[in-house]
N, C-alpha and C positions, 0 to 999 in steps of 0.2 A: 504493498500500499504505501504510494507518495505522501509526503510529509501534508500535500495542496489536499488533499481527499480525507487528513485523518481531520486538518485544521477544520475543514468545509464542516465536520459536526456539529459544530456551535459557532453562531455568528458572529461572535467578537472576541473569537480565540484569535485569529490571523494578526489583531490589533495587540492582542496581550500578548501574546507572542514574541510580536516584533519589539516593543518595549520592557522585554524580562531585563532585567539585572545581571550582568553576567558575574556577577561574584561568586564566592564559595557558599556552597548548602550544607544545608544540616550533617554534621553524621549519620543520621540514625535515618534522611531521607525529610525531604517535605513532610509537614506536617498534615497537609491538605493529600499530599500522594501518600500517604500510611492510613489517613482517615477511610480512604476510598477502597485502599487496597482491604482497609478491613472487613470493608464491606462484602468482601468476596465472600465472609465466614459468619459462622453463626453465633460464636461466643468471645470472639476479639475483638478491641479495640485499637485502638491509634497506638497507643503505649507496648501493643502485643506483639507490633510489626517494626524489623530491621529491613532497612533497603541496601541492597550490595551494586555492585556495577556488574551486574550479570547473574546467573546462577552460577556458575564456575566460579565466581568471588566467593560466594556464600556457600558450596562445596567444601571448598578448599579451607575454608578460615573455622567453621563447623567443626569439621572432621579432624582439622587441629589442636582446637580449642576440648573439645570434648573428648579425645582421647590419647592417651599415654602407655608408657612401655608395661604397665602392671593391665591392661585393659583385652579385652576378647572383645570382636565386632563379629557381629555374622551381616553378612551380603547378600543380596537377591541377587541371582544368579544366571540369566551372563547380565552385562550390566552396560551403564554407559561409564567408561574406564576409571574416569576418577572417583567414580564411588566406591570403588576398591583399591583403584592405586593409592589415593591418599590417606584410607583406612587402613590399609597395610605398612605406608609407609609410618604410619601415627601411633598405633595401636600393637602390642608384643604379640598379636596374634586375633586372624579375620579367618572365619571360615564361610565359607560360600551353601547359601539354602540353593540348592538347584533346581529351578523348573524343568518339569518335565515335557518333552519335546513332544511324544508319544500319547499325550493327555492334553493337546490344545496348550500346553506352557503352562499348565496350573502347579499349585505350589502345596506340599502338603505339610500342612500345621505338627504334625506328628515327630515329620523329620525336622522340622525349626526347633521344638522342645527338646529332641536327642542329641542337638548343635549345643544349646547352653548350657555355660561354663556359670561355676561360681565367680567367676570375673568379667562374665558378660556385664556389658557397660553401654552397646548399642545395639538395635538392629534396624537396618537400611535399607528403606521395603520403596519399589520406584511400580507404582502404579496412577493411571495408564503406565505401560510397560514399556520402555526404549533397549530393545529391539524389536520385541514381536508384537507389540500391540495387544496385548493382553489386560484384562481388566479382572481385577479378582474380586469375585459374588461378594454378596453384601454382608452374609456369616462368618466368612472365613476373614474379611476384614474386622469383624466385633472379636472375631476369638483370638484373633493375631494382637490387638489391642488391649485383650482382657488378660492374656499368659503375660504380655511384658509386665505391664500396670501390675500385676500381679507379684511378680520378682524385682521391681524398682530399675527396671531396665528400660532406657530411653529408646524411641522409635524416631530415626528419620525419615520422614516422607517426602519422597522425590515426589510431586504431584506436578511440575510444569505439562505434562500433556490434560493435565484435568480440565473439564468444561468441554473437552473435544468428542465424548461419548458421542455412540452412532444413534443412540437412545438414551436423551435426557433422563431417565429411568433409574440407567444401571449405574448414574455418576454417586460413589462414592462420597460420605460424610468425611472433610478433611482431616488428614489426622490433628491440626491443632485443635478441632473442636472435639476429639477424641480422649483427650487431658492433659493434665499438666506435664506428662511421658512423653508427649510427643511435639515434632514440630513439623511443619508444613512450608515445603518447598516450592517457590513458584516465580512465573519471569513472565515476560514480555513477548517474548518468542513464542513458537510452535500451538498455541492455541488462540493466540491475540494477533500474531503475524508481524511482531513489530520486532523483530530480532535486534535490527542495526539500534535501539534506543540502548542498548546493555544494560536492562533496568530489568535485576530481580531482587526477593527478598525471601524472608525469614519469617513465619508467625506462629507464635506460641505463647501458651499461659505461662510455660515456667520460666518465672522471673531471672533465677541463679542460671539457665541457661542465653536467655537474653544479654542479661549485662556481660558473661564472659564472650558474648560474640562481638558486644559494643566496643569491648577493649579491644579484641582482635583485629577490628578495622581500622582502628589508628593506625596497623603498622597495613594494612590493605588498601583498599583504594581512599582509605579517610574520606571523600565523600564522593559524590556522584555529581554527572553533571547535570546543571540544572536546566536547560533545553529539555535532555532526555526528559527529566522529572515532571515537566510540565507537560511534554507528547503523552506519558505515560498516565499522568493523572486523568489527563484528555481519554485515551483511549479507553481506560478502565472505566470513564462516567459514562461509556457507550459500549462496554464489554459486548452486552449481547448483542449489537448489531455486528459487530470483530466475529464473535464465535457465528453465527449466521453466515456471514460473510465466507468465512475461512472454511468452516464444515459443511459449507454448498460446495467447495471446490472440491475437498478432500472425499464427500460423497459421489462424485461425479468422477473422480481420477479412481476409485474406487470400483465402480462401474466397470470400467476399461479394462481392472484388474483381474476383475473376474471373469470377462471375458478374454482378456488373454490368456489366462492360465487353464481356463476350460479348451481352446483351442490346442494348447500345448501341455496338454495334462499325464503323459506318461514321459516327459522330462523334465519337471517341479513337482513340487509336494508343497501345494496352495494352505497356510495355515490364514485363514479370514481375520485379522482382526477384529475386537470390537470398540476403540477408538483409538487415537491420533492419526499420524500422517506418516506413520512406519508399519513394515511387516516384515518377516523372516520367515521366508519358503524357502524351501529345500532344492536343494538340484539334484537329478538322478544320473547317473551314468558316466560321470566325470570328475575333477578335479574342482574345484568353484574355485580357488585362485586364479587356476589356470581359464575358467571360463567369463569371470569375470575382467582378469586382463585382456583377453579378446573383443570383449564386446565393448568394452571400453574403444580402443583399438578400431575396430571393426565398425561400431554402431553411433561410438560416439555418448555410451549410454553409459552413466558410472552405478556400479554397483560397489557395497561394503563387503568384500567374503566373510565369513563367519570367524573365520581363523582369527581376526582382529580382535573378536570379542571371546576367542580362546575355546571355541563351537567345534567340535571334535566328530559334526553329524551334517556337516555338508550343506549349511545355510547359508545362506545373504540377505544383509538388510537393503531393504529397499524404500527408500522415500517419493513420496504422493501427494507432495503436498502444494506443486507447484502449480500457474494454470497451462506451461506447454507442457503439459503429462502426453497429451492426447501424439503428440510430434515424439515424444521417446518411445512411445510404447509404438509405435508405426515404425522407427528406427530399428527398433528390437524385435518387433514381426518379418519384415523384410529380411534382418540378417539372418535370422533362425531357420527361415524356409530357405534361404538362398544355402545357409550350411548343409541344411539336411538332406539339397539335391546331390552333394559334393560325394565322391566315388569313395 
């Protein structure tokens, strides 16, 4: 979305933006922005929100601040790399709570309990999930938080794809609304489509954890960009418009993928996601790294091989949030048809 289209959402937004004072902002984030972010949730207010320069800063500072060499962490696997890598660099030990590829990437709660140690301080969960598009059932979500809260374990909830569920009835209660043991990570990219603003946040009722994060931020970005905070606040005040726009793009592209994978079903295993603009299909009959490299060179289509996620089942990650998806699908279709005809 171009800046002009975003500013057009309110009649006086352009004038306000042009008159914006270009000084330092507040370290915690502009009060108006934090109030608007708090409105996404049910139980938090502006003082329960801390704004960061994107989700990555929040992930790094949170895991560095909350984990030490005597701590054990459990990470939903496969995952966005920094969720595991920063945890592994900060904690004394990290275990992977592995999703079941043969059962729609579901998570076994009994397996989670088996991983818990006396030193377990943190569970890191990502739902809706990157790279698979998995969305945890509501009953499992409630049980996960019950397990953690009963044992005094913190839960870091990567919810950057939240509000991009294909059926809004499937939307889970935000982690920060599940109790003061939990922290919700949000960002202006993904669902809201405004990645260039580089604005993310953590919301929680956990006062000790939030204060620790505030101190950590003094050694990170210190404060965020004033123009970015203004535009993020504007976008979130109209987030239902952004959600409708972007989920509409996702739904159109998902239909294209359904048709594509039906056409080439012998070559692929299509695990249809339930939220977000990412999926993790499987490849049959050949090495996934070789396939991804060949597709990039021959068709100009970029996939991320599952080996980047340390996946051993020959999957690859596909993103489908762009308006140019039809062009990419057609290039891929032509390549596969031609390669199939080769002797």
